[in-house]
N, C-alpha and C positions, 0 to 999 in steps of 0.2 A: 120559245124553245126553252125547255127546263135544263138547268145545269145540275148535274148529279155529282155529289161528292164521293170520292172513292173511300170505301171503308178502310183501306190500307193506310191512306193518308191520315185519317182520323185516329187510327190506332197509334201511329207514329207520334202524332202530336201529344196524345194522352201519355204515352210512355216517356217522352222527353219532359213533360211537365212533372210527372211523378219522380223522375230521376233528379230533377233540379230541386224539388222539395226535400227529397231524402238527403241530398248533398248539403243543403243549408242546415238541416237538422243535425247531421253528423258534425259539421263544423262548429255549430253552437255547443253541442255536447262536449266536443274536444276542448273548447275554450273553457267551459265550466269546470271540467275535470282538472285541467292544468292549473286554473286559478286556485281551486281547492287544495291541490297538492302543494302549491307555492305557499299558501297561507299556513298549511300544516307544517311546512319546513321552517317558516319564520317563527311560528309559535310552537316550539318544541315542548312537548308535555313534560312538566316538572315532576320528578319522582324523588322520594326521600326513603332511605332505608335505615331503620333503627337497628343499631348493633348492640349497645349495652344499655340496660335500664335496671338499676338495682340500688338499694340502700346498703351502704357498707356494713358488714357484720361487726367489725371492730369499732365502728363509729357511725351509729344509726342516724346521726344528725346530718350526714352528707349523702346526697343523691347523686349518683354517677350516671351520666348520659353520654353516649357517643353515637354518631350517625354519619351517613354519607348521602350525597345527592348526585344526581346525574348532570346537574348544571351548577356552576358556582353561584353562591348567593350569600346575602347577609341574613343570618337566622337568629330569631329570638325564641325563647321558651316561655309559654304562658301556663302558669299554674293558677287556676282561679282562686284557690285557697291562700296563695302567697303573693302572686303578682307576676310581672313580666321580667325576664332575665335575659340580658344580652349575651349571646353565645359567641359571636365573632365580630371583630371590628374591621374585617376586610372580606372581600369576596373569596369564598373557599368552598370546596366540596367535601372536606373531611373535618369534623368538629368533635372535640372532647370538652365536656363541661362538668364541673362539680358545683352543686347548688346546696346552700345551707337550708335545711328543712327543720331546724331545731324548734321553730315556732309551733310546729304541729307534732313534735315528737311524743307528746303526752296524749295524742289522739290517734291511736292505731287504727288502721283501716286502709281502704283503697282511695287513691286520689287521682283525678283526671289531669291531664296536661296536653298541650298542643304545641306544634311547631309553627311559627310564622316566618316565612321566608320571603325576602324581597329580592327579586331578580335584577339583572343589570338594566333591563328596559323599564324598571319601575313597577312591574307587576308584583302584587302581594299574594302569596299562596298560603292558605291555612290548611294544615294537615288534618287527618282524621284524629279521633280521640285515642290517646294512649293512657295507660294506667300504671302507676307505681304503688307499692304497698309499704306502709309504715308498720313494722311488726310489733306485736305485743312485747313490751319490755319485761324480761324476767328479773325478779329481785333475787340477787345472789344470796345464798344462805350465809349466815354469820361464820360458819366453819371455814369458808373459803377465803375469808378476809386476809388471813396470814399468808396463804399461798399467793394471793394477789400482791401483797406487799413484797414478798420475796421475789416475785416476777419483775416488778418495777425496779426493785433494788438491783436485780441481776442485769436488767436492761440498761440501767444508768451506769453500772460498772463497766459493761461492755462498751457502751457509747463513750464513756469517759476515757477508757483505755485507748480507743481509736483516736480520740481527740488529742490525747497527750503524746501519741506516737510521733516521733520526729521523722522527717523525710531524710532519705539517704541520697548520696550523690558523689560526684567526682568533681574536683577542682583542678583546673589546669593553670598552673602558675609558673612562669619562667621555664616553660618546657617540661615541667614535672607534673605528674598526675597524682593527686592525693585524695584519699577518702574523706568525706565530709558528712557532718550531721547538721540538720537545719530544722528549726521550728518557727513557723509564722503563725501568729495568733490574731485573727480578725477582731478588731475592737468595735468598729462602727460600720454597719452595712446599710446602704441605701437601697430599699426594696420597693416592691409594688404590690398592691392588693389584687392585681389581675390574676385570674386563674390560668392565663396563658404564660405566666412567668414562673419558671422553676428556680431561678437564681436571682440574687440581687443584681442591681445595675452595677454597683461598685462597692468597694469597702476599703477602709483604712486599717493598717495592721502594724504590729511590732514583731520583731523576730530576733533570733539568736543563731549565729552560724559558727560552728566549730570545725576547723580544718586540721586534720591530723598531719603533723610534720610539715605544715605549710609555713612560708615565711611570715605570714600573719595568721595566727591560729584562731583568734576569737574576735568576732565582729557582732556588734549590736546594730539592728536594722529598724527602720521606720519608713513606711511607704504607702502607696496607693495603687490599687488595681481596678481596671475597668473590664467588666465581663460582657461577652457577646454570646448569646445562646445560638447554638447550631444544632437544632434537633435532628435534622436529616442526616448529618454527617457525624458530629461528635456531640458531647453534652454542652461544652462551652469552649470558647477561646478567650484568653485574657491578655491584655498588655498592661504593663505597670512601670512605675519608677519609684525607686527607694533610695534613701541615703544610708550610709553606714559609717561606723566609727569603732575604733578599738580603745578609745579614751586615752591613747598615748601618742597621738600625732597622726595616725592614719585615718583620713576622712575622705569620703568620696560619694559618688552616685552610682546607681546600678539600674540601667534599663533592662526590662525582662519581658519574656513572652512565655505563655504556658497554654496547655489544653488538657481537658479531661477526657477519658475514654472508657471509664468503667464505673458503674454505680455499685456501692456497697452499703447494705442495710438500709436502702432507700434514703439515706441521709448524707453519706460521705461519697466523695468523688475521688477516684484515683487519677492523679494528674502527672504530667511530665513538664518540667520547667527548664528554660535556659535563661541564664542571667550573666551579664558582663559587669564586673566591678572595675571601676576606674578611679584612682586617687586623683583629687583635684589640685592640691597644692604642689606637691613635689612631682607627681606623675610617675613615681617609681613602681607603685603597686598596681598590677593589672591581673585580672583573673577571669577565666571562663568557667562557669559552673553549670552542671547538668544535675537536676534533682528529680527524684521520684517520691511522691508523697500523697497525703490525703487532705482534702479540703472540705470544710463545712462552715456555713455561716450561722448555724443553729445556736451556737453558744455566744454569739456577739449581740450587741445592742442593735436592733433593727428599727429603722425609720422608714415608714411607707410614704412614698411621694405621691 
């Protein structure tokens, strides 16, 4: 007796087999897509955006570069004609760098450079090729030499005038407020060669303080200030300690704090200072002083650490 198979049962069997195969394929495809997406997330593509790229017109020996990245990184600049220059000593996504290109200043033309970025996970990313230009130097005619001398003389006079300008302030002594004039002269500044430092670490200074109608009107000062750069908020904040004397028996110390808030002529900083004078021996003289003045270390002896 022959056993016949129903066509309907065969069709159901084939349909189930096909559905199972399609389900397995769909599951595998989903796993592969999810894995690829996870890898893409873990290894975010690094991008660098060049902002400034120029040689200074007033000083062609300086190449100015600034750039941003979408991921914080340690970045170096490679100029095949000059070498490799460190741009940042910490992970950052905003960098400003000035490079000395005086070695190729007498060879005008286009020069290639690259950015080499090291990410947090150790990956090293080399940028595409960028180009900067050393312009042809124009020899100034002899007729302009006098005007150049006049310009530099004028600049020195303006800078010297600002440097000699005393700070003005108010001195509160024994409940009375008196107008005061003060001049602090930095003698020795401890600085750095780093392009990331705009101010010295610290400096030693001498100064003279004249208080109109005060119980002690003339004070000679000698002291030390430590500077802390605050680029995001202010230019700098400083703390210091000085000694003072009027050479007739009033001697003491003065803790102080100051901060700058405005740049003038790219060299001078307008600052506000608070100082407390305390006589040491008798303790009779006490004074609170608030001063507004200009600071620069350009005219002091600078030692790079």
